[in-house]
C-alpha positions in Angstrom: -24.2 -40.5 -1.1 -25.4 -38.3 -3.8 -25.8 -34.5 -2.7 -24.3 -34.8 1.0 -20.9 -36.3 0.4 -19.6 -34.9 3.8 -16.3 -36.7 4.3 -12.8 -36.3 2.5 -12.6 -40.2 2.0 -15.7 -40.2 0.0 -14.5 -38.0 -2.7 -12.8 -40.6 -4.8 -16.3 -42.3 -5.1 -18.2 -39.1 -5.9 -19.9 -39.6 -9.2 -19.5 -36.2 -10.5 -15.9 -36.5 -9.9 -15.6 -39.7 -11.4 -17.0 -38.6 -14.4 -14.6 -35.4 -14.6 -11.5 -37.6 -14.2 -13.1 -40.4 -16.2 -12.7 -41.6 -19.9 -15.6 -39.6 -21.6 -15.0 -36.3 -23.0 -17.8 -33.7 -21.5 -18.5 -30.8 -23.8 -18.0 -27.4 -22.1 -22.0 -26.5 -22.6 -23.1 -29.6 -21.0 -25.3 -29.2 -17.9 -22.8 -31.4 -16.1 -20.5 -28.4 -15.3 -23.3 -26.4 -13.7 -24.1 -29.1 -11.4 -20.4 -30.0 -10.8 -19.3 -26.5 -9.3 -22.6 -26.0 -7.4 -21.6 -27.0 -3.9 -21.1 -25.0 -0.8 -18.2 -25.6 1.5 -16.0 -24.1 4.0 -12.4 -23.7 2.5 -9.5 -25.5 4.7 -7.4 -22.9 6.3 -5.4 -25.4 8.5 -2.4 -27.5 7.3 -3.8 -30.7 8.9 -7.4 -30.2 6.8 -5.3 -29.4 3.7 -3.3 -32.6 4.1 -6.6 -34.6 4.5 -7.9 -33.1 1.3 -4.9 -33.5 -0.7 -4.4 -37.3 0.1 -8.3 -37.2 -1.3 -7.6 -35.4 -4.4 -4.0 -37.4 -5.7 -5.9 -40.1 -6.8 -8.4 -38.4 -8.4 -5.8 -36.5 -10.0 -3.5 -39.1 -11.1 -6.6 -40.4 -12.8 -7.1 -37.1 -14.5 -3.5 -36.9 -15.8 -4.1 -40.4 -17.4 -7.5 -39.7 -19.3 -7.1 -35.7 -20.0 -5.0 -36.6 -23.1 -8.1 -38.4 -24.8 -10.9 -36.3 -22.9 -9.6 -32.8 -22.4 -11.8 -32.2 -19.6 -9.4 -30.6 -17.3 -9.1 -27.9 -20.3 -13.1 -27.7 -20.4 -12.8 -27.0 -16.4 -10.5 -24.2 -17.0 -12.9 -22.9 -20.0 -15.7 -23.2 -17.5 -14.2 -21.0 -15.0 -12.7 -18.5 -17.6 -16.4 -18.3 -18.7 -18.0 -17.4 -15.4 -15.2 -15.0 -14.2 -16.0 -13.0 -17.6 -19.3 -11.9 -15.4 -17.7 -11.4 -12.1 -17.1 -7.6 -12.0 -20.8 -6.9 -12.9 -22.1 -9.7 -10.9 -20.2 -8.1 -7.6 -21.7 -4.4 -8.5 -25.1 -6.3 -8.9 -24.4 -8.7 -5.5 -25.3 -11.4 -7.6 -23.8 -14.2 -5.9 -24.4 -17.1 -8.3 -21.5 -16.5 -10.7 -19.0 -15.5 -7.6 -20.0 -18.7 -6.1 -19.6 -20.9 -9.2 -16.3 -19.1 -10.4 -14.9 -19.8 -6.7 -15.7 -23.5 -6.6 -14.2 -24.1 -10.2 -11.3 -22.5 -9.4 -10.9 -24.3 -6.2 -11.0 -27.7 -8.0 -8.5 -26.2 -10.5 -6.1 -25.4 -8.1 -6.7 -29.0 -6.2 -5.9 -30.6 -9.5 -2.7 -28.1 -10.5 -1.2 -29.0 -7.0 -0.8 -32.4 -8.0 -0.1 -32.0 -11.8 2.9 -29.8 -10.6 3.9 -32.3 -8.3 3.8 -35.2 -10.9 5.1 -33.3 -14.1 7.3 -30.8 -15.8 6.0 -27.6 -16.8 6.1 -29.0 -20.5 4.0 -31.5 -19.5 1.8 -29.3 -17.2 1.3 -27.1 -20.5 0.2 -30.2 -22.5 -2.5 -30.9 -20.0 -3.9 -27.3 -20.7 -3.8 -27.9 -24.7 -5.6 -31.1 -25.0 -9.1 -30.3 -26.5 -12.5 -32.2 -25.4 -13.6 -34.6 -28.2 -17.3 -34.6 -27.3 -19.9 -33.7 -30.0 -20.8 -29.9 -29.9 -17.7 -28.6 -28.2 -15.3 -26.1 -29.3 -11.8 -25.5 -28.7 -9.7 -22.3 -29.2 -6.3 -22.2 -30.6 -5.3 -19.7 -27.7 -2.5 -20.6 -25.0 -5.0 -21.7 -22.0 -2.3 -22.0 -19.6 -1.5 -18.2 -20.4 -5.1 -17.2 -20.4 -5.5 -18.7 -17.1 -2.7 -17.0 -15.4 -3.7 -13.6 -17.0 -7.4 -14.1 -15.8 -6.2 -14.6 -12.3 -4.0 -11.5 -12.2 -7.0 -9.4 -13.9 -9.2 -11.0 -11.1 -6.9 -10.1 -8.2 -6.5 -6.7 -9.4 -10.2 -5.7 -10.7 -12.7 -7.3 -8.4 -13.2 -5.3 -5.3 -12.8 -7.1 -1.8 -16.0 -7.7 -0.2 -17.3 -10.1 2.0 -18.8 -12.0 -1.0 -15.7 -11.9 -3.1 -13.2 -12.8 -0.3 -13.0 -16.6 -1.1 -12.6 -16.1 -4.8 -9.9 -13.6 -4.3 -8.0 -15.6 -1.8 -8.3 -18.6 -4.2 -7.2 -16.5 -6.9 -3.9 -15.6 -4.9 -3.6 -19.0 -3.7 -3.4 -20.5 -7.0 -0.8 -18.2 -8.5 1.2 -19.5 -5.6 0.5 -23.1 -6.5 1.8 -22.4 -10.0 5.3 -21.1 -8.9 5.5 -24.1 -6.3 7.7 -26.1 -9.0 10.6 -24.1 -7.2 9.9 -26.3 -4.1 10.9 -29.4 -6.3 14.2 -28.0 -7.3 17.3 -27.7 -5.5 18.7 -25.1 -7.9 17.1 -21.6 -8.2 14.6 -21.6 -11.3 15.6 -18.9 -13.6 13.3 -19.4 -16.6 10.4 -21.4 -17.6 6.9 -21.3 -19.2 5.2 -19.9 -15.9 7.8 -17.4 -15.4 7.7 -16.1 -19.0 4.2 -15.6 -18.8 4.4 -13.7 -15.6 7.4 -11.7 -16.3 7.0 -11.2 -20.0 3.5 -12.0 -21.2 0.1 -10.4 -20.9 0.4 -10.1 -17.4 3.1 -7.6 -17.4 1.1 -4.4 -18.0 -0.7 -5.3 -14.8 2.9 -5.4 -12.8 2.0 -2.3 -10.7 -1.4 -2.9 -10.2 -0.8 -6.6 -9.0 1.7 -5.3 -6.4 -0.1 -2.3 -5.3 -3.2 -4.7 -4.8 -1.1 -7.4 -2.9 0.1 -4.7 -0.6 -3.2 -3.2 0.0 -4.4 -6.7 0.8 -1.7 -6.8 3.4 -2.3 -3.2 4.6 -6.3 -4.0 5.1 -5.9 -7.1 7.3 -9.6 -8.1 6.2 -10.5 -10.8 8.4 -12.1 -13.9 6.5 -16.0 -13.4 6.6 -18.0 -16.0 8.7 -18.7 -19.2 6.9 -22.3 -18.0 6.2 -21.4 -15.5 3.9 -20.6 -18.0 1.6 -23.5 -20.1 1.7 -26.9 -18.9 -0.3 -29.9 -18.6 1.2 -32.6 -20.6 -0.6 -34.5 -18.7 -3.1 -37.3 -19.7 -5.4 -36.7 -17.3 -8.2 -35.5 -18.7 -11.4 -36.8 -21.8 -10.9 -33.6 -23.5 -8.8 -32.8 -23.2 -5.1 -29.1 -22.5 -4.4 -28.3 -23.5 -0.9 -27.8 -25.6 1.8 -31.3 -27.1 1.5 -31.5 -27.4 -2.0 -30.7 -30.4 -4.2 -28.4 -28.3 -6.5 -25.5 -28.9 -4.5 -25.4 -32.7 -5.6 -22.6 -32.1 -8.1 -19.7 -32.4 -5.2 -20.6 -32.3 -1.9 -23.2 -29.9 0.0 -21.4 -29.1 3.0 -17.6 -29.9 3.2 -16.6 -30.6 6.5 -13.0 -32.2 6.2 -14.1 -35.1 8.0 -15.8 -33.1 10.5 -13.3 -30.3 10.7 -15.5 -28.0 9.1 -17.6 -27.5 12.5 -14.4 -25.9 13.8 -14.3 -22.9 11.6 -14.3 -20.5 14.5 -11.5 -22.1 15.8 -9.5 -22.2 12.5 -10.3 -18.4 11.9 -8.5 -17.7 15.2 -5.5 -19.3 14.0 -5.7 -18.0 10.8 -7.6 -14.9 10.9 -6.1 -13.1 8.0 -5.9 -15.8 5.1 -6.1 -13.1 2.4 -3.6 -10.9 4.0 -1.2 -13.6 4.6 -1.5 -15.1 1.2 -1.1 -11.9 -0.5 2.2 -11.1 1.4 3.4 -14.7 0.4 2.5 -13.8 -3.3 4.3 -10.6 -3.0 7.4 -11.9 -1.8 7.7 -14.6 -4.2 7.1 -12.1 -7.3 9.7 -9.8 -5.5 12.2 -12.6 -5.5 11.8 -14.0 -9.0 15.4 -13.7 -10.8 16.2 -11.1 -13.5 16.0 -12.3 -16.8 18.9 -12.3 -19.2 17.9 -9.4 -20.9 15.0 -7.9 -18.5 14.8 -6.8 -14.8 12.2 -8.4 -12.6 9.2 -6.1 -13.1 7.8 -6.9 -9.7 10.9 -5.9 -7.9 10.9 -2.7 -10.1 7.5 -2.1 -8.9 8.5 -2.4 -5.1 11.8 -0.5 -5.4 10.2 2.7 -6.9 6.5 3.3 -5.4 5.7 6.5 -3.9 3.8 8.1 -1.3 0.1 9.1 -2.4 0.8 12.5 -0.5 4.0 13.1 -2.6 2.8 15.5 -5.5 6.3 16.0 -6.8 6.5 15.2 -10.6 9.9 13.2 -11.7 11.6 13.9 -15.1 11.5 10.4 -15.8 9.0 7.9 -14.0 10.6 4.6 -13.4 8.9 1.4 -15.0 5.9 0.0 -13.2 5.8 2.8 -10.5 2.9 3.7 -8.5 1.7 5.6 -5.5 0.4 4.0 -2.0 -0.5 5.3 1.3 2.9 5.2 3.1 1.1 5.7 6.6 -1.3 2.9 6.4 1.7 0.6 5.0 3.5 1.6 8.1 0.9 1.1 10.4 0.4 -2.4 8.9 4.2 -3.1 9.2 4.2 -1.8 12.8 1.3 -4.5 14.0 2.6 -7.5 12.1 6.0 -7.9 12.8 5.4 -11.2 14.9 5.6 -13.2 11.4 8.6 -13.8 9.5 7.0 -12.6 6.2 5.7 -9.0 7.5 9.5 -8.8 8.9 11.2 -9.8 5.6 8.7 -7.3 3.7 10.0 -4.7 6.2 13.6 -5.6 5.2 12.9 -5.5 1.4 11.1 -1.9 1.7 13.8 -0.4 3.6 16.7 -1.9 1.5 15.2 -1.3 -1.7 12.6 1.5 -1.6 14.5 4.8 -0.9 11.1 6.4 -0.6 10.1 4.3 2.0 13.2 4.2 3.8 13.2 8.0 4.1 9.4 8.2 5.1 10.1 5.6 8.0 13.2 7.4 9.3 11.1 10.8 9.1 8.5 9.3 11.6 8.5 10.5 15.4 7.1 7.2 16.4 9.8 4.9 15.4 9.3 3.1 18.4 6.1 1.4 17.0 8.3 -0.3 14.4 11.7 -0.7 16.5 10.0 -2.3 19.4 8.4 -5.3 17.6 12.1 -5.9 16.0 13.5 -5.8 19.4 11.3 -8.1 20.5 11.9 -10.6 17.9 15.9 -10.5 18.9 14.8 -10.6 22.4 13.1 -14.0 22.2 15.8 -15.2 19.9 15.3 -19.0 21.4 12.1 -19.2 20.1 12.5 -17.5 16.4 14.3 -19.2 13.6 17.7 -18.4 12.6 16.3 -16.4 9.5 13.8 -14.3 11.2 16.5 -13.2 13.8 18.7 -12.2 10.9 16.4 -10.4 9.0 15.2 -8.4 12.3 19.0 -7.5 13.2 19.9 -6.3 9.5 16.7 -4.1 9.7 18.3 -2.6 12.8 21.7 -2.2 11.0 20.2 -0.4 8.1 18.4 1.7 10.6 21.6 2.6 12.6 23.3 3.7 9.4 21.2 7.0 9.7 22.9 9.6 12.2 19.5 11.1 12.9 17.8 7.7 13.8 20.9 7.1 16.2 20.1 10.6 17.9 16.5 10.3 18.1 16.2 6.8 19.7 17.8 8.1 22.6 15.0 11.0 23.0 12.3 8.5 23.2 11.6 7.3 26.7 10.1 3.8 27.3 8.6 2.8 30.8 8.4 -0.5 32.0 8.9 -2.7 28.8 6.8 -5.7 29.8 8.6 -8.5 27.5 12.1 -7.5 28.9 12.4 -9.7 32.2 16.2 -9.8 32.9 16.0 -6.7 35.0 13.2 -4.3 35.8 13.7 -1.2 33.8 11.0 1.7 34.9 12.5 4.2 32.4 15.0 3.7 29.8 15.5 5.3 26.4 14.6 3.2 23.2 18.5 3.5 22.2 19.7 1.9 25.4 17.2 -0.8 25.1 18.0 -1.4 21.6 21.8 -1.8 22.8 20.7 -3.9 25.5 19.0 -6.3 23.2 21.9 -6.6 20.4 24.2 -7.2 23.4 22.0 -10.0 24.5 21.9 -11.4 20.9 25.6 -11.6 20.9 26.1 -13.3 23.9 23.3 -15.9 22.7 25.3 -16.4 19.7 28.6 -16.6 21.6 27.2 -19.5 23.5 24.9 -21.2 21.2 24.8 -20.9 17.5 28.6 -19.2 16.6 27.2 -17.4 13.4 29.9 -15.4 12.2 27.7 -13.2 10.2 25.0 -12.6 13.0 28.1 -11.8 15.0 29.5 -9.3 12.7 26.2 -7.4 12.0 25.7 -7.3 15.8 29.0 -5.4 16.2 28.4 -3.3 13.2 24.9 -2.0 14.7 26.6 -1.2 17.7 29.4 0.5 16.2 26.9 2.5 14.3 25.8 3.9 17.5 29.0 4.6 19.3 28.7 8.0 18.8 25.7 8.1 21.1 27.3 6.1 23.9 27.4 9.2 26.2 23.4 8.9 26.2 23.2 5.5 27.7 21.3 4.1 30.4 23.8 3.3 33.2 22.7 -0.6 33.0 23.5 -0.5 29.1 27.0 1.0 29.7 27.6 -1.8 32.1 26.6 -4.3 29.8 29.0 -3.0 26.7 31.9 -3.0 29.3 31.1 -6.7 30.2 30.7 -7.7 26.8 34.0 -6.5 25.4 35.8 -7.6 28.2 34.6 -10.9 27.1 35.7 -10.7 23.5 39.3 -11.5 22.7 41.7 -8.4 21.8 41.8 -8.9 18.0 37.8 -8.7 18.0 37.2 -5.8 20.3 38.9 -3.0 18.0 35.5 -1.8 16.7 34.5 -0.2 19.8 37.8 -0.5 21.8 38.1 3.5 22.3 34.5 3.9 23.0 34.6 1.3 25.6 37.2 2.9 27.4 35.5 6.1 27.5 32.8 4.4 29.2 34.8 2.9 31.8 36.1 6.6 32.6 32.5 7.5 32.7 31.7 4.7 35.4 34.8 6.2 37.4 33.9 9.5 37.8 30.0 9.4 36.8 30.5 12.1 34.1 29.4 12.2 30.5 32.6 13.1 29.1 31.2 15.6 26.7 34.5 16.7 25.3 35.5 13.1 24.5 36.0 12.7 20.6 34.3 9.5 19.7 35.9 7.7 16.7 34.0 7.7 13.4 32.7 4.1 13.0 30.2 3.4 10.3 29.0 0.3 8.5 26.6 -0.3 5.8 25.0 -3.3 4.8 25.4 -4.6 1.4 23.6 -7.9 0.2 26.0 -10.6 -1.0 26.4 -11.6 -4.4 23.4 -13.7 -5.7 21.3 -12.9 -2.7 18.4 -15.3 -4.3 20.6 -18.2 -3.2 19.4 -17.2 0.2 16.1 -15.3 0.0 14.6 -17.8 -2.6 14.8 -20.9 -0.1 13.7 -18.6 2.7 10.6 -17.5 0.9 9.4 -20.8 -0.3 10.1 -22.2 3.5 7.8 -19.5 4.5 5.1 -20.7 2.0 5.8 -24.2 2.8 5.2 -23.5 6.8 2.8 -20.7 6.7 0.6 -20.9 3.4 -3.2 -20.9 4.5 -4.9 -23.8 3.6 -1.7 -25.4 1.7 0.2 -28.5 2.5 3.0 -30.0 0.9 4.4 -33.7 1.7 8.1 -33.0 2.8 9.1 -35.9 0.8 10.0 -34.5 -2.9 11.2 -31.1 -1.6 14.5 -30.2 -2.8 14.9 -26.4 -2.4 15.6 -26.7 1.4 15.9 -29.0 4.2 12.9 -29.7 6.4 14.7 -28.1 9.3 15.8 -24.9 7.4 12.6 -22.8 8.0 
């Protein structure tokens, strides 16, 4: 085996890994660590590959859990990683890939072990795993809280190391490791409102980096950087310094020279097609997890505060009192990314969060003259309601409800004329206003709900959105007007009071084909308000997204307590 472990099943027999998890303490300054973390591989991006990896890691991690109280080897691995990261920024500036490569490999190993630890033990027990000191001669241990040191280091890494081809993988690992730290929530039915990791992230040394972390995660989402090709992560053989790093060298004997996950590594191109934006996706998931952490007993969630108050970079006005954790970001770039990414649940949830919580962003969106770029993807989600999960549909509908609270929006969408909407297949619409299309899609959603899901909240919010737009019914496309009349003919008398008067006016319009300009439409306005304890809905929803679409992450459904497996 030696230098060329290429099958996941071989990991449990790898000599270096057996030493790491074994009964002998290994000093931090032992050459062993340099050997252990000098390997080249293609990180897993598919759930299937991640499942194979985790199944191979579990027995190793369990052995480490048993032996680490005596050896402290896990803490040594963490300190080796921390030592490498001190040089990361300089290494990036100098394009010295060695430290980046080794730091990434060490963090990848830490993340794999942590994922098993978190499933096997409580936070208090996890904290102890960080506190055990190695017993080897010549080793040294500090009195610092190593768990907090690692969390703080990961946040520093994300906000300070620039995103380049050579740093893409380690930034992805840092974001993913933070997600793994928070995954305790998956194994608890009740919402976690406190804990060691929670305290460190919400109140500890990470607090001062809140705005920078939120801004960086948003920019990772905005930039939509594709994963660089695998060759970027592989070091070309070079003779300087007396050691050869690369596929052709023998230095990679510590673990495996090319990590193929049972042969799947050769399909890197295919996997990148399925997950072309792993850092963007993972950053958005981490942002949503942070934004939905519950408030503490005497302090608000700082990450939610940052999301609520950030402003446009073009906004030069000064406020009498700056909100806590505020920052500025390019609204145009964020708006464009939101328009492009609505096919994913998490992007739709981010859009909802910004519309609902950030007044600056909501005002900016409503002022755009190209709202069709944002509204059309939302309508397409609702149109394909049969193919979407219920939460995604619900979020899309709430977004429309929030938008229709604005009278200017309701007027402007009837001024936007669309030609040949390709995904609307029920009837050929060669020319229709965005407002009429919106009404057609909402009516279709109501009819689907009446015959299938019978969700009263969905039903109520659909009617509320229609009611908000009723003052503009005189502008409707003929087909949209017919569908409204047909819809309210189906509803019982007690359910159609919201739009009864407007519907009667439309019937009159159908009879004489006039727009009835003098008709006084009723004032029908509905406003979206979150229910009490919204975290009971949003936290399981966010974690179902992490569970189902986290890149390179796999959790066995057995033991998941937060949601049922069909809730995602």
